[in-house]
C-alpha positions in Angstrom: 25.8 4.9 -6.2 27.2 3.7 -3.3 25.7 2.0 -0.4 25.5 5.4 1.8 23.8 7.3 -1.1 21.2 4.4 -1.3 20.7 4.5 2.3 20.1 8.3 2.4 17.8 8.1 -0.6 15.4 5.4 1.1 15.6 7.3 4.3 14.1 10.3 2.8 11.6 8.5 0.7 10.4 6.8 4.2 10.2 10.2 5.9 8.5 11.9 3.0 5.9 9.3 2.6 5.4 8.7 6.2 4.7 12.2 6.7 2.2 12.0 3.5 0.8 9.1 5.3 0.1 11.0 8.4 -1.3 13.8 7.0 -3.6 11.8 4.8 -4.8 10.4 8.1 -4.9 13.6 10.1 -7.3 14.8 7.2 -9.4 12.2 6.9 -9.6 12.1 11.2 -10.5 15.7 11.5 -11.6 16.9 8.4 -13.5 13.7 6.9 -17.2 15.1 6.4 -15.6 17.8 4.4 -13.8 15.2 2.2 -16.6 13.2 1.8 -18.9 16.2 0.9 -16.4 17.1 -2.4 -16.0 13.9 -3.5 -19.4 13.2 -3.4 -20.2 15.9 -5.7 -18.0 13.8 -8.0 -18.5 10.3 -7.1 -21.8 9.8 -5.2 -21.5 7.2 -2.9 -23.1 6.2 0.5 -20.6 7.6 3.4 -19.9 3.6 4.7 -18.8 2.8 1.0 -16.4 6.0 0.9 -15.1 5.3 4.2 -14.0 1.5 3.0 -12.4 2.7 -0.1 -10.3 5.4 1.7 -9.1 3.5 4.5 -8.5 0.5 2.1 -6.2 3.3 0.2 -4.5 4.3 3.5 -3.9 0.6 4.2 -2.4 -0.3 0.9 -0.4 2.8 0.6 0.7 2.1 4.1 2.0 -1.7 3.0 3.7 -0.2 0.0 5.6 2.4 1.8 6.7 -0.3 4.4 7.8 -2.5 1.5 9.1 -0.3 -1.0 11.0 2.1 1.6 11.3 1.2 5.1 12.1 -2.7 4.9 14.9 -1.0 2.1 16.2 1.6 4.3 16.5 -0.7 7.2 18.5 -3.6 5.3 21.0 -0.9 4.1 21.4 0.4 7.3 21.9 -2.7 8.9 24.5 -3.9 6.2 26.1 -0.5 5.9 
């Protein structure tokens, strides 16, 4: 694997993961009640707990995307 292929790989990983992150946020922002009702049938919990769990998941996913996708892509772009 050369540096150009790795740069392209990390670029597409970043684009796809950021798209999934934005999609998840939009679903929760505009259809949060629907998602809560669906998951409330399987995992009964108060709405506040549900919000904390989902927003913590989105926050952790964002950190993972930046650390393992966006930063390596930026570094490879700089050194390439």
